[in-house]
N, C-alpha and C positions, 0 to 999 in steps of 0.2 A: 866367522866373526859375527857378533850380534850388532845390528844397526843401532846407533844411538840417536835419540831424538834431539833435535836442535833446542837450544835454550829458548825460552819465550822471546819472541821478537827477532830472533836470529835465524836466517834461512840461507842455506847454501844452495842456490838455484843453478849453479854452474852456468852453462851457455844460455840459460833462460833468464838470467838476472836483468839483462837489458830490456827484454820483452816485458818482464814483470813491471819494471820501473816505468816504461812507456805506457803500459796499460793503466797503472795507477794515476799517472799524470794526466793522461787523456780523459779519464773518467772522474778525476778528482776524488780518488778513494784512498783511505788510509790502508796500511798493510793489513790490518784486521778485517776491514770491509772487503778488501780484495780476496783474502783467504775465505771469508764467509761466502762470497759470491761463487768462488770456485767450488767449495764444498757443497753448497746448495745445488749448483748446476749438476754436479756428479751424483749426489745422493738422491736427488729428486727428479732424475731423468724421466721424461714423459709426463711429469706432473705440472700443475699450474699453481702459482701462489695466489690463493684467494684471500681477500681481506673481508672483514665484516664486523658486526657488533650489534648491540642492542638498539632500541628506538631512540633513547635520549643521548646516546653517544658516550656514556660513561664507561661502557665496556667495549674494547676493541681487541681484535685478534687477527692472526694470520694462520692459514692452514694450507698445507701442500696436499693437493688431491687432483684427481683426474678432472679434466674439463667436462667430461661426461660422467655425471653423478648417478650412483646407484642408491636410491633413497628408500628407506623403510617406512612403511605406514603401519604402525602398530595399533592394535585395538584393545590394549590393556587399559585398565581404569584411568591411569594418569595420562597416558598418551591420547586417549579419546577426549578427555576433558580439556587438554591443552592443545589438541591437534598437533601433537609432536611428531613431525616427519623429520627424519634425520639420515645422514650418511655417516659411516664410521671410519675413523682414521687412527693410526698409531699415535701414541702420545708424542713421539719424536717429530711428528709432522704438524704439531699444533704449538702455537706460541701465543700466550696472552700478552698483548702489547700495553694494555691500559685497563685499570679498573679492578684489580684484585681485591682492594679494600671495599669495593662497592658490590661484591658478589655475596649472595647468601645461598644456603643449601637446604633443600628439603629432601628427606628420605622417608621411606615407609617400608613395611613388610620385612624383607631381608636386610634392608639398609645398604645393599651393595650398590645400587644405582644412586648417583649423587646428582640430584636435579638442581643445578646452579642457575640462578637468575639474578638480574639486576635489582638492587634494592630500591632504585629510583623509579624505573618505568615498569618493572615486573617481567620483562622479556627474557625468555630462556633462549640464548643464541647457541649454546652448547651445553653438554652435560656428560657425565661419565656413565655409560650404559652398563646395566647388569650383565649383559652378554659379553661385554669387552671392558672389564674394569681397568685394563691397562691401556685404554684408548679414550677417544672422545666421540660422542655423537654430535654432529654439527647440523644445525637447522639451515637448510639451503636458502630459505627465505630471509635469512639474516646476513647473507653474503652481499657485498657490494656488486653492482651491475658490471658486466663486461667480461667475466672470466668463465662463466658456465655456458657450455655449448648445448648439452642435452641433459635431461633428467628422466631416468627410468625409475618408476615407483614399483616397489614390491610390497604387497600386503603380507603382514606377519601376524599370526594369531597369538597375540600377547595375553589373551584371556586364558590360554593354556600354554603359558610361557615355557615351562620345563619341556613339554612335549615338542613345541615348535622349535626351540633351540636345539634340542637333541636331533630332530629330523632334518634341520637345515644343514646343508652340506658345507657352507662357507662362513656363516655369520660369526662363529667364535674365533676365526682366524683373521678377521678384517682389521684388527688392531695390531697385527704383526707387520713389522717393516718389510 
């Protein structure tokens, strides 16, 4: 027999229903908030929820990533000019909380990288990297204090981008959940 999904808002929790209700009451959470907390805890095991944004506060986001960040220091033309150091996460680990209407995008060359930045203060706190168009490159210096334990920086030769990405063993898979 094929399992049927419950209707939205209806859960058959069996013996756990009392525990669920007590948890909701104790933490003053709605059913949706409780379910989101449970899913986040399961899906993002071993990860930390970082928050961050641009300088003026118009852009705010959250990202699930390790507390120990692996940051790329690229020497391509745009990353050099912007001092764009970033770590890569899957799109499913990133959520824009505020400011979609205040973002603008710059592209060049292949137009695969989407360099997003705040229209007000000009800060790029995240972007869509060419190496991982299904993920996000997050600027660690745009994260709020308190969730990053360590940062390891790896130089990548963006001046020879195709060769560097081809030779790198993991970069193209960093946006995979």
